[in-house]
N, C-alpha and C positions, 0 to 999 in steps of 0.2 A: 471233455469233448470240445468245449468252446476254444480252448487253447489250440487243439489240433486243427480246428476249423479256421479260426481267425488268425492265429499266429503262424501256422504252418500251411494253411490253405488246402488241407487234406480232405476236401469234400468228396472227391471220387472214391478215395480209399475208405472213408467212412461209409459211403453209400454201398460199396461192394462188400466190405468185410464186417461192418458193424451197422447194418441198416437201421436197427432199432434206435440208434443215437440220432438219426436225422429223420425219423418217421413222423414226428410231431411237428406241424408247421410252427415256425418261429422266425422272428425278424431281429436283425441286429443293425445298429448304426455305426458305421466306420468313422474314424476321425476325419476323413476327407468329405464327410457329408453324405456318402453313399448309403442307401438302405439296402441291406442284403436280406432277402426272404428265402428261407429254405422251406419248400413245400412238402417234399417227400424225398426218399432216396433217389438220387439222380436228377432232381428238379430244383434248380436254384435261379433266382432272379436278382439282378442288380439295377437299382434305380437311382440316378443322380439327384442331388438336392436342387439343382438349378435348371429351370426350363430354358431351352435355347431357342434361337430363331428357327433353326432347322431341327426338327424333332423326328427321330426314327425309332421305331419299336421293332427290335430285332430278335428273332428266334434262331439259335444255332443248335442243331441236333446232331448227334453222332451215336454210333453204337446201336442203331436200329437192328443191325446185324452184329452179333457179338464178337465175331472174329475180324472185323474191319478196324484194326487197332490204330492206325496212324491218325485218323480224325479224332479218336478218343484221346490220344496223347496230346494232340494240338489243343483240344478243348480243356483238358486237364491242366495244361500249362497256363493257358489264358485265365482260367478260373482261379488258379493259385495266385497269379499276379494281381488279379482284382481283389481277392480276399486279403492279401498281405499288403495291399496298397502300393505295390510297385507300378500298377496301372490304375487309372481311374476312367471309368466309362463315361462318355458324354451323353449317352442315350440309354433308355431302358433296354435291357437285354435279358433274355431267358435262355439258359443253357439246359439242354435235355440230354442226359446219357440214357440211351434207350433200353437195351436188353441186358440188364445187369447179370442175370443168371447165365446167359449165353457167353458173356465175357469170361466168366469164371471157368467155363469148360472149353473155351476157345472154339466155339461152334457158331455157325451162322444163326441158328435158332435152336430152341429146345423142342418145341412141338410144331410150330407153324411159322411161316415167313411173315414177320411183323409188318413188312412194307407192302403187304397186300391186305391190310386190315383196317385202313383208315376210311374216312367218310362213312362211318357207321358199319363197315363190313365186319367189325369185331363182334357185333351183336346180331348178325344175320345167321341163318342156318342153325348150327348147334349153339349159337349164343356165346356168352362169356365162359367158355368151357375149359380154357387153359390159360397159362400165365401170359403168353403173348397177347391173347385177345384182351385180357384184363388190363395189361400194361398199355396196349394201344389206346384203349378208352381213356386211361388216366392221362396219357400224353396229349391226346386230342382235347380233353377237357382243360388241361393246363394251357394249351395254345389258345383255346376259346376264351378263357378267363383273362389271359394276358392281353390279347387284342381288344377285349371289351373295355380295357382301360385306356386305349389309344384314342385321343380326341379326333374328331373329324378333321381332315386336312393333313394330319400327320401321315408319314409313310410307314408301311408295314413290310417287313422282310422276313423270309425264312430260308435258311441255307441248311439243307439236310445233307450232311457230309458222309461219304461212303468211300470204300475202295472196292475194286472189282475182283472177281474170283480168278480171272485169267489175265495174262499179259494183253497189252493193247498196242496197236500201231499208233494210236493217239492216246498217250499215257493218261492225260487228264481231259475229262469231258464232262459236260453237264446236260441233263435232260430238262428242257423248258416245258413245263406242263401245258396242256391244251388250254388255250385262253378264251375259247368261245367267242371268237371274232374281235377280242380286244387287241390292241397293238402290242407288239413286243417292245421291250424297253432297251434302248441303246445304252443308257447309263448303267443298267444292270449287266449288259454284255461287257461293258468296259470294266466293271468291277470284277467280273469273272475272269477277264483277260489279265487283270492285275494279280489274280490268284494263280495265274499260270494256266488257266483253262481257256483254250482258244478253239475248242471243238464243241459245237452246240447241236443237240438233237431236239428237233421240234416235234413234240408229241401231237398226234392227230386225233386223239380221243380222250374222254375222261378215264381216269384210273382210280385205284384205291391206294395209291402211294401217299406218303406223308406230305410231300411237297404239293401235290395236286390238292390235297385237303386245304392247306393254307391258302393256296392261290384261289381256288374256287369259292370256298366258304367264307374267307376273310379278306379277299381282295389284296392279298400280300404279293409282293415280288418274291416268288418262291422257286427253288430249283433243287433237283437231286444232283449233287456235285460229286463226281467220281475223281478221286485224287491220285489214283495209282493202283497198286496190286495189294491184295491181302497178304499180310505178314504177321507172325506172332508178336505179342508184346515184347518190346525191347530189341526187335530185329529190323526196325524201320530205319532207313537212311533219312533222317529228318531234314537233311539239307535239300532233299527233293521236294520238301513241303514248305520250304522257307518262304516262297512267294505267297502261298496261301495263308500262312500264319501272319505274315506281315500285313497283308491286305485286310484280313479279318480284324486284326488288332487296330489298324488305322480306322476301319469303319466304326469300331466301337468308341475309340478315344478321341477322334477328331470331330468337330462340329459338322463338317460337311465334306467328308472324303469323297472326291469326285474325279477318279482317274478317267482317262479318255482312251479310245481305240478307234482305229479305222476299220470299217466293216470288212474291207478286203483282207485284213489280217486274220479274220476268223474263218473257220471251216464249218459251214452250216449243212446239216443233213435234216431230212424229215423221215419220220418212220413210215415205211412202206407196207410192211406186213407185221402183224402180231400173231405169232404161231403158238397156240396153246397145246399142251399135251392132253390128249383125250383118251389114250389107250395105254395099257401096261407095256405094250411092245414098242412104244415110241423110241426112235433112235435117230441120232444126228449122223449125217453122212460126211463128217470131216473129223479130223483128229481132235482129241480132248485138249491139246495144247495150242490149237490154232488161235492166233490173237484176235481180239475184238477189232473190227473195222477191216478184216480181210474181205476183199471183194470177189464176187463170182460172176461168171458169164451167164447171160440169159439162158434159162432152161436147166441150169445145173441143179441137181437134186440136193436139197439141204437137209431134209428130214423125211422120215416115213413112219407110218403106224398103220395098223389094220384099217383099211378103208380110205386111206389118204396118203398122198404124196405131196410134199411141199417143195417148190422149186423157185429159183430166182426168176423174177418177172422182168428184170431189166439187166442189161450189161452194166457191170460196176456195182450191182446191189451188194451191200456189205452186211456182215453179221455183227450183232451186238448182244451181249448177255446170254449166250447159249448155255443151257443147262437142262440136260435130258432128265435129270433126277427130281424135277419139281413134282408137286402133287398133281393128281389128275385134275384137269380144268384150269391149271395155272399156266402162266406164260413160260414157254421153254426157249423162245428165241424171238428177237426182234430183227428185222432187216431194215436197212436205211439206204437212202439214195441222196445224192447231193441236191441242195435246195438253195433258194434265195429267200431273204426276208421280204415278204409281200407288203407287210405293214409294220411300221415301227414308229415310236414317238421321237421327238427331237432330242 
């Protein structure tokens, strides 16, 4: 097992197909001084030997939805390079491969959407009654333990990498979690732009997503990052993700990777409506293949269900993440409108 892990970097393969081999926490010291800690299947941490002037504590998660394969392949590649010492991280970094069983069956999830189960939602209602709920708690606990080791004054980061179910007029975009009046970070927007992500959605309320958990509970710069469209393993055009992989690698390996961007180069939206499915007969009033960020005129009917009609409230209001097949009570559609950053740091 150690040969496959350290010489070949096969952490993800071991996690998926031989999980018992990485189920017991164990640490290894690489020849470059990096400490590698395997905590559980899909959970691995790299810690450099030398403390730098600029210290970042970075969480990179992927596969929270098992069929979103490009981010999984990006993270697998970087982890392999770190394990085999082709790369050396300059900062503490925790990699999380989320829903391993869903990856194996090429599905978004097995029982329940994991990205609605953070900030304690995994233990509410029916409690830890399925694998997604139990795994969400494990991932949440791993992030809590990781950031607990971050000294005061060091920066904390969490990039939760996804791909979207449908095509998008803006192929790559990020959701900036609700900050509760804290300023948005220009440096983080510049990093996202370096990843090829120049469309930003400003969330207007708390959620139970993974990125909101790290942002609110741990003060991390955290984002849900959508890098393209869902494809099967081996069918991604990885050239379309080259900017993201380069920027993530630079963030990990350089002492202070600090790209810049002009705000006018970014397209900023704010969430206007969060439409939840409340009835079995919920239906969207547009084609299943309509791309994300398609805009509607004021008054256009977007969705209906018994007792409710949901319409665009403004001209140019656009749809994001439409999915009529979610569970009752869950989000079936976001609408967004153009916005400006009201507050940002320097």
